[in-house]
Structure formats: C-alpha cells, structure tokens
C-alpha positions, 0 to 999 in steps of 0.5 A: 251718043254719050252725054257727060255732064261736069266734063270739065272737072277731074272725073268728067275730063278723064271720063271723056278721054276714056270713052273716046279711047274706046271709040265712043261718040261723046257729047261734053257739057261745058260752061266756059272756054276756060273749062274746055282748056282744062280738058285740053290740058288733060288730053295733052298730059296723056299725049292724046291731043288727036282725040280732043278734036273728036269731042262734041262740045255743048255749052250748057248748064244743068240749071239752065233748062233751055240749054239742056234741051239742046244738050240731050238731042241724039243722046242715049246714055248719060254720065252725070258727073257735074257737082259742087264740092264745098264744105263752106257753110256759105255755100249751102244754098248753092250746094242744094241748088246745083247738086239736087236741083241740077240732078232733078233737071238731068233726070227729067230730061233723061225720062223725057228723052227716053235715055237708056241708062243714067250713071250718077257720080255721088260720093262716100259722103252720101253713104249711110251711118254705122250702127253701134255694132258696125265697123265698116261702111258698106252700100247697105248702111242706112242714112240716119237723118238725126245724125250730123251731116255736112251740107255737101253730104246732105246735097249728094244724098238728096241727089241720090234720092232723086236718082232712085225716084227716077228708077221707080219711074222706069229709068235704068240707073247706076250710082257710084260713091267714090272716095277721095279721088286722086288725079293730076292737073286739078291742083286747086280744086277739090281733092287736088288741093292737098297736093298744092298744100303739101308742095307749099309746105303743109306743116300739119297732119292728122291721123283720121282716115278715109277711102281713096281712089285713083281717077283712072279706076273711077272712069274705068268702072263707070264705063264698065258699069254703063256697058253692063246689064247692071242697073238699080245698084250702087257701088262704093269706089275706093282703092284702099282706106288710108290715114291722112298722115299716110297720104300726105307723107306719100305725097311729100315723098313723091314731090320730094318735099319736106313731110309735115312735122306737127300732128294736129290733134282735135284741140289744134284743129278746133282752134284752127277752124275758129280762126278760119271762121274769124278771118272769113267773117271779118276779113272776107278770107275764103274758108279753108278749114270749116268745123265739119272739115276739121271733124272729118280730119279726125274721123276714122271711117273705113269703107268696103270695096268688096261689092264692086270687086266681086261684081266686076272682078276688078283690081284697083290701083294702089294709091302709092303706086299711082302717086309714083305714076303722077310723079312721072 
C-alpha cells in the first residue's frame, strides 16, 4: 500500500488520482472533511468519480504522533507531499514546525515501519546558490547559509536535510524540487492564486523569471521515480523557465481577460510591500506581498531540468499548451 501525505493539496490530490489510475492501493491522509471534498472535486474535474471511492482515507496530522501510528499500518511506500507554503514572516514558526518537524515525524515512522522507499516533494526554493561563475541552478548547487533565504526556503531545505539523514540510516529516498506548479481548481492556495489575481484584473507584471511545471508532469515523474531503482538522488522538476510577464499574459489570454498593463519595477514593488506590511501590522490585513516575495518577482533565476530528462527520457508539457488544456 502507498501512503500520500498532503493528499488534499494540489500535488497530493493529483498524485492520488494518478496512482489509482495505475491500479495501486492508496492510503490518503486528510485533516478535515473540507479537504476530502477538494479531492472529490479534482476527481470530478477529470471525470474519474468512480475512483474516488477506492481511496483508503486516514484522518491524521503529520504533527500528531498517535494518528501517524495508525496511518503507517500496512504501508510500503510513502510520498510526502504535505507542507505549509507561506512567505509571510508571521508564519516562520509554523513553517519550521510543519515542514521540518512534520518531515522528521514522517521519517521516523518510515524507519520504524521499514518503509521501502520515501519520495519527498521539496521545492526549487530549497536548491543551492549560484557561485559567481555560474548562471544556471542545478541539483549540484550548494546551499550557502550566509546568503539571504526566506523562511519558506529555509524550512524546505531543513526538511531535505532530515531526508538525507534518513538515507544515512538506510532508508531509500528520492527528493524532487518542483518549480512553480500549475494546475486546476486550487485557485486560492499557493501558485493557484495567480490565476485568481489575473482573472480579477491584475494591473501589474514584473520581468523576473523562474521555473514552472504542470502538476500532471510532477505526479507522473513522482510515480516513475518511486517505481524505479533510483534512490539517493534529487531532481529539479520544471517544464521551462519563464518570466512572470510571459506567464500572466498567457493566463490572461487563456481566461480571455485584459492583460496587466503596468510594468512594476523594483521601486514600485518596494513601495508596495511596505504598504502591505503597514496594512497587515495596523489593520490586520493578510499579507499578500512581503519583502522576500517582492524581491523574488525581480529575480531572474534559471533552472536546469537536464538531469530528470536524461534519467527518465521524459518530455515535459509546455506551459502554454497546458494553460490551453485548463481552459478546456
């Protein structure tokens, strides 16, 4: 039996569906009925309602040891997708607790229950830093603790360190580092927010860049890696590097709404995150643009997907083609 943590999120829900389509037996962790309903919506979206009833649901929390004791019964393989994604400085403690401590708990149970293989879903945020002579981020780049990293990146990197320590104790592990994941239905969480903002008339765009990947590619690769003999490796998962301008323009075309017209330079985003901080501090508004996020919107990072392509002879879906699929 396969265990999927974070089964009610974008990656987890699509992974559960993909594994069931392959005929695998899947145990999915959930914390609330609302989360289960999200997964049901995903299955309905793909007209796979008949598979939803085959899920072995287990109500558990990765921070709750007794519930995990039950969850790991009869499990052979684990996909650890559960995580908190936030760039709000107020979430620093929760990020470390959920992403690092939660991963520690999962690993402890993997070792105790003699799990055959663990696949950990990390992030490109946890990749290493470029040296002065380097221009492309690869799996070989080393993390420099003296460089500035946001709390989310630190928490995901810390979780990876726990995974590699588990490998030293004899657990077979795989780590994947997806870029910004594009997918349907999760419009108010994580990367899905960008669809909602564009649909509602996002006025600004920036010219920074990062790596993007479609959720279907992510879950397919997770499954292929788990079924292979590959262990002790990490892989960057991106379809292509794209500017934020290119992405939001493509989303606007897909949604048939107006494209953002104003280029937001560093001065404007610097002013905007300070206003956002003021409103959050004195009026309790939820943070939507932090200093770290504003900086990331101008960063022109380029990521390599060469390793996973060579390893699996894999062909990624282009993001523009995937956006057209979402439209339909």
